[in-house]
N, C-alpha and C positions, 0 to 999 in steps of 0.2 A: 605540260603546263602551257606551252606556247599554243598548242592546238586548242586548248580550252579558252585561252585568252582571245584567240582569233575567232572562235565560235561566238563568244560573248560579244565581241565588237560587231560581228555581222548581225547578231540578234538585236543589238542596240540600234544599229543603223537601219535595220528593217522596221523596228518599232518607231524610230524617228520619222522614217518615210511614211509610215502608216498614219502618223499624226499630221503630216504636212498639208497645209492649205495653200492652194495656188490660184492664180487668176489665169483663165484661159481666154485669149483674144485671138480672133482670126476669122477666116471665111469657111463656111461649110462647103466641103467638096462632095460629101455623100451622106445620105441618111439611111440607116439600116435599123429599123425598129427603134429601140431606146438608145441606140448609139449614133452619135454624130461624128463623122470624120471631119476634122478641122485642120486647115492649113494655117498654122499660127503666124503671127506677124514676123517672127524670126525664121520662118521657113520650115519649121518642124511639122510633121504630120502627127496629130494627136487624136486619139479616140476618146471622145467625151461621152460617158455613159450617164444618161439621165435616170433619176430614180423614177419608179413607176408613177408617182404622184407629182412629178416635177412641175413647177410653175413656169409657164412661158409668158413673157411680156414682150411687147413691141415698142420700139422707140418712136416718139412723136415730138415734133418741134413744138415749143411753147414760148412764152415770154415770162419775164419776171413778174409782170403785172398779173398774168393768169395764175402764177404760182401763189401770189398773195403774200401779205405781211406774215412774218413769223414762220414762213415755209421751212421745212426741214430739207436741206439740200446737201449734195456732195459737190465740192468745187475743186476741180483740178487746176492748179495755177503754177506759174513760173515767175521768177523775179525779172522785172523789166530793167531797162538800162539805168533807171533812177533808184533801183532797189525795191520799188513797190511790187507787191504781188499782183499779177495780171491773170485773170481767169481765162483758161483755154476752153473749159466746159463747165456748165452748171447743170446738174441733173437732180430731179426729185428723188428722195430716199424714203424708204419705209421705216417705221419706228424700230424695227429689229436691228437696224444697222447702227453700230455704236458711234457715239460722238468721238471725234479725234481731229488732230492736226499733226501731220508728219510727212516724211519723204514718201514719194509715190513712184511707181515704176512705169507710168504711162509714157513719159518722155524723159530724156535726161534732165536732171536737176528739177524735177517737178515735185509738187506737194499736193496732198489731198486734205481737204478740210470738210468734215461732216459736222454740220451745225445748223442752228436756226438763224434765219435772217432777222437780225434785230433792228437794222436800219438800212435804208436804201436812199442814198443822196446823190444828186447830180454832182459831177466832178469833171475836171478837165479831162477829156478823152473818153468819157462815158459815165457810168454810174459806179459809185463806191459802195459796196456791200459791207456792212459790219456783221460778222458772223460770230455768234456766241455759242461756245461749247463748254462742257463741264470744267475744263482746265484753263479756260481763257477766252480770248477773242482775237479775230484777225480782220483786217480791213483789206478787201480785195477789189481791184478795179475790173469791172465788166465793160468791155468795149464792143464795137460793131463786129469784131471777128469772133467773139465768144459764142460757142454753140450752147443753146439752152434747150434741154430735152426733158420730157417727162416720159413715163411708161404707162401703157394701157394693157389690159388683159389681152393675151394672144392665145394661140392654140398650137398644137403640134403641126398643123397644116402650114403655119408660118415658117417652120424650119425646113428651108429648101436650099439646095446647092446654089452657091453664089451669094447667099445672104451672110452678113457679118454678125458675129455673136460676141458676147461677153458673159462669162460665168465664173463664179467662185466655186472651185472644186476641191474635194478632198482626195488625196492620193492614198489609196488603200495599200495594205501590206503587199499585195501582188503587183503593185505599180499601176493599178487601174484608176483612172480619173473618174470621179463620180460627182454629179452636181444635182442639187435639189431645185435649182432655178436657173433659167437662162434668159438673157435679154437678146433680142434679135432685131436686125434692121427691117424696116418696112417702108415702102414707097420712097426709097432713097435716103431715109433718115437712119443713121447708124447709132447704135448704143454707144455711150461714152467708152472710150478705149483707154 
């Protein structure tokens, strides 16, 4: 009975791992066909396998004005000394990314808000964005230190050792990391991390 219970637990753990979605951030150390060897921010070596039709996009600096009113964005923020949310990064999002606001793993105590910009007002210290998403809204300060990035179509040729990447990957049953899309740095502009 213990052997059966142990087998079932291992099977459930494997199934859970196969369902896991992870964020891969780091620097490309080697490219081998569809496989990117990535040195993660925490020092791990990860092999990120791209699907054959994986989309490659490159990061490009932009401005809030260029994004335009009602832009759909992702905002990584942290609480400032006065308790207000302050944006570290603002980046353009595609419509397939779900709206949300919640804890994020970019930096300690950070949040991610995926929402439409419903207002952009001058405020002390910068611009205050009002972001509306399906479950509510957030007001987040964008200051001179906030990175503002959009993405443009790239190609496999942009995936080179030394470039920084960000990808959402699925961990398959065999532990293999597989990604259908990867954002890569270009001309010194890094994808949001």
